[in-house]
C-alpha beads as a LAMMPS data file, in Angstrom:
LAMMPS data file: protein, C-alpha beads

145 atoms
144 bonds

1 atom types
1 bond types

-500.0 500.0 xlo xhi
-500.0 500.0 ylo yhi
-500.0 500.0 zlo zhi

Masses

1 110.0

Atoms # bond

1 1 1 430.936 324.321 76.262
2 1 1 427.687 324.662 74.341
3 1 1 427.704 320.939 73.478
4 1 1 427.935 319.997 77.181
5 1 1 424.985 322.235 78.007
6 1 1 422.993 320.635 75.204
7 1 1 423.804 317.126 76.498
8 1 1 422.923 318.164 80.056
9 1 1 419.589 319.515 78.824
10 1 1 418.897 316.251 76.970
11 1 1 419.824 314.293 80.094
12 1 1 417.439 316.407 82.178
13 1 1 414.586 315.689 79.771
14 1 1 415.259 312.101 78.721
15 1 1 417.527 310.325 81.225
16 1 1 415.244 307.963 83.107
17 1 1 415.604 307.990 86.864
18 1 1 413.377 306.213 89.342
19 1 1 411.931 309.511 90.475
20 1 1 411.092 310.456 86.872
21 1 1 409.668 306.988 86.178
22 1 1 407.298 307.223 89.134
23 1 1 406.308 310.764 88.130
24 1 1 405.463 309.381 84.675
25 1 1 403.271 306.656 86.201
26 1 1 401.516 309.077 88.553
27 1 1 400.990 311.475 85.644
28 1 1 399.529 308.646 83.577
29 1 1 397.064 307.664 86.318
30 1 1 396.205 311.332 86.868
31 1 1 395.494 311.780 83.131
32 1 1 393.145 308.770 83.236
33 1 1 391.359 310.086 86.315
34 1 1 391.017 313.576 84.798
35 1 1 389.783 312.094 81.518
36 1 1 387.049 310.189 83.341
37 1 1 386.256 313.147 85.607
38 1 1 385.816 315.575 82.703
39 1 1 383.725 313.032 80.841
40 1 1 381.494 312.557 83.899
41 1 1 381.100 316.306 84.469
42 1 1 380.256 317.040 80.827
43 1 1 378.493 313.745 80.106
44 1 1 375.388 315.408 78.665
45 1 1 377.489 317.414 76.218
46 1 1 379.581 314.428 75.136
47 1 1 376.468 312.229 74.777
48 1 1 374.701 314.835 72.631
49 1 1 377.728 315.317 70.360
50 1 1 378.716 311.656 70.339
51 1 1 382.237 312.570 71.394
52 1 1 384.599 311.974 74.233
53 1 1 387.082 314.040 76.223
54 1 1 390.157 314.063 73.939
55 1 1 392.852 316.066 75.788
56 1 1 393.633 313.823 78.766
57 1 1 392.863 310.719 76.713
58 1 1 395.609 311.620 74.207
59 1 1 398.002 312.408 77.060
60 1 1 397.340 309.029 78.724
61 1 1 397.257 306.902 75.587
62 1 1 399.842 308.482 73.294
63 1 1 402.069 311.128 74.863
64 1 1 403.036 309.521 78.188
65 1 1 403.764 306.013 76.799
66 1 1 405.836 307.486 73.931
67 1 1 407.743 309.733 76.361
68 1 1 408.467 306.757 78.619
69 1 1 409.699 304.630 75.706
70 1 1 411.922 307.467 74.412
71 1 1 413.354 307.997 77.913
72 1 1 413.940 304.269 78.328
73 1 1 415.741 303.963 74.968
74 1 1 417.781 307.137 75.634
75 1 1 418.841 305.753 79.022
76 1 1 419.818 302.382 77.515
77 1 1 421.862 304.067 74.775
78 1 1 423.564 306.289 77.347
79 1 1 424.381 303.263 79.536
80 1 1 425.763 301.342 76.551
81 1 1 427.815 304.361 75.482
82 1 1 429.229 304.773 79.013
83 1 1 429.788 300.996 79.246
84 1 1 427.764 300.799 82.459
85 1 1 424.861 298.738 81.148
86 1 1 426.413 295.320 81.542
87 1 1 428.307 296.175 84.725
88 1 1 425.120 296.782 86.647
89 1 1 422.311 294.397 87.458
90 1 1 420.032 296.667 85.454
91 1 1 419.612 294.346 82.470
92 1 1 418.738 291.257 84.522
93 1 1 416.304 293.126 86.741
94 1 1 414.658 294.866 83.783
95 1 1 414.251 291.607 81.847
96 1 1 412.647 289.918 84.871
97 1 1 410.433 292.976 85.433
98 1 1 409.490 293.080 81.744
99 1 1 408.498 289.383 81.798
100 1 1 406.411 289.899 84.952
101 1 1 404.780 292.979 83.392
102 1 1 403.883 290.956 80.297
103 1 1 402.490 288.189 82.543
104 1 1 400.209 290.697 84.293
105 1 1 398.921 292.011 80.939
106 1 1 398.311 288.448 79.692
107 1 1 396.358 287.648 82.875
108 1 1 394.353 290.872 82.559
109 1 1 393.435 289.994 78.979
110 1 1 392.802 286.308 79.756
111 1 1 390.423 286.977 82.645
112 1 1 388.737 289.997 80.991
113 1 1 389.586 292.264 83.924
114 1 1 389.573 295.227 81.549
115 1 1 386.860 295.294 78.907
116 1 1 387.681 296.149 75.317
117 1 1 386.656 299.791 75.766
118 1 1 389.386 300.215 78.378
119 1 1 392.050 298.400 76.357
120 1 1 394.000 301.644 75.971
121 1 1 394.967 301.307 79.621
122 1 1 397.059 298.193 78.959
123 1 1 400.138 300.172 77.906
124 1 1 400.166 302.227 81.079
125 1 1 399.408 299.222 83.253
126 1 1 402.278 297.347 81.616
127 1 1 404.709 300.217 82.271
128 1 1 403.464 300.591 85.855
129 1 1 403.732 296.848 86.547
130 1 1 407.221 296.709 85.077
131 1 1 408.361 299.603 87.283
132 1 1 406.714 298.112 90.365
133 1 1 408.330 294.722 89.765
134 1 1 411.698 296.360 89.125
135 1 1 411.418 298.353 92.356
136 1 1 410.445 295.216 94.290
137 1 1 413.359 293.231 92.836
138 1 1 415.737 296.074 93.708
139 1 1 414.305 296.300 97.242
140 1 1 414.547 292.521 97.774
141 1 1 418.177 292.552 96.607
142 1 1 418.952 295.357 99.092
143 1 1 417.279 293.484 101.949
144 1 1 419.186 290.261 101.141
145 1 1 422.565 292.048 101.348

Bonds

1 1 1 2
2 1 2 3
3 1 3 4
4 1 4 5
5 1 5 6
6 1 6 7
7 1 7 8
8 1 8 9
9 1 9 10
10 1 10 11
11 1 11 12
12 1 12 13
13 1 13 14
14 1 14 15
15 1 15 16
16 1 16 17
17 1 17 18
18 1 18 19
19 1 19 20
20 1 20 21
21 1 21 22
22 1 22 23
23 1 23 24
24 1 24 25
25 1 25 26
26 1 26 27
27 1 27 28
28 1 28 29
29 1 29 30
30 1 30 31
31 1 31 32
32 1 32 33
33 1 33 34
34 1 34 35
35 1 35 36
36 1 36 37
37 1 37 38
38 1 38 39
39 1 39 40
40 1 40 41
41 1 41 42
42 1 42 43
43 1 43 44
44 1 44 45
45 1 45 46
46 1 46 47
47 1 47 48
48 1 48 49
49 1 49 50
50 1 50 51
51 1 51 52
52 1 52 53
53 1 53 54
54 1 54 55
55 1 55 56
56 1 56 57
57 1 57 58
58 1 58 59
59 1 59 60
60 1 60 61
61 1 61 62
62 1 62 63
63 1 63 64
64 1 64 65
65 1 65 66
66 1 66 67
67 1 67 68
68 1 68 69
69 1 69 70
70 1 70 71
71 1 71 72
72 1 72 73
73 1 73 74
74 1 74 75
75 1 75 76
76 1 76 77
77 1 77 78
78 1 78 79
79 1 79 80
80 1 80 81
81 1 81 82
82 1 82 83
83 1 83 84
84 1 84 85
85 1 85 86
86 1 86 87
87 1 87 88
88 1 88 89
89 1 89 90
90 1 90 91
91 1 91 92
92 1 92 93
93 1 93 94
94 1 94 95
95 1 95 96
96 1 96 97
97 1 97 98
98 1 98 99
99 1 99 100
100 1 100 101
101 1 101 102
102 1 102 103
103 1 103 104
104 1 104 105
105 1 105 106
106 1 106 107
107 1 107 108
108 1 108 109
109 1 109 110
110 1 110 111
111 1 111 112
112 1 112 113
113 1 113 114
114 1 114 115
115 1 115 116
116 1 116 117
117 1 117 118
118 1 118 119
119 1 119 120
120 1 120 121
121 1 121 122
122 1 122 123
123 1 123 124
124 1 124 125
125 1 125 126
126 1 126 127
127 1 127 128
128 1 128 129
129 1 129 130
130 1 130 131
131 1 131 132
132 1 132 133
133 1 133 134
134 1 134 135
135 1 135 136
136 1 136 137
137 1 137 138
138 1 138 139
139 1 139 140
140 1 140 141
141 1 141 142
142 1 142 143
143 1 143 144
144 1 144 145
């Protein structure tokens, strides 16, 4: 009984659903906005100390991308274990979405849309683009049926 509760708790924290994925993306954008807001409010302090606002920066750059990757890997392992990964269209849609996400990042880098100081945003943009493309592919498939 205790083992089932432990697995259910892990599923609640790490099983990636579309709702959780969008919450991750919104949280990532919110962390970026709050980082820039706090920097703007306390600009004089940060300029005099030569620092930057670290809390929301670390959340946006390290914690949220790592959490997303862990959730994604946990979900893939769970789907492989349950033998549902290859039965669904998940793999094909995710590969197409991943390729489109990479294409967006390559275009962003190629056309210098984000300067080198904002390069930390590429990870979040990649994850967001991949989720958007996946959602669009899923929506198009529903509409075609």
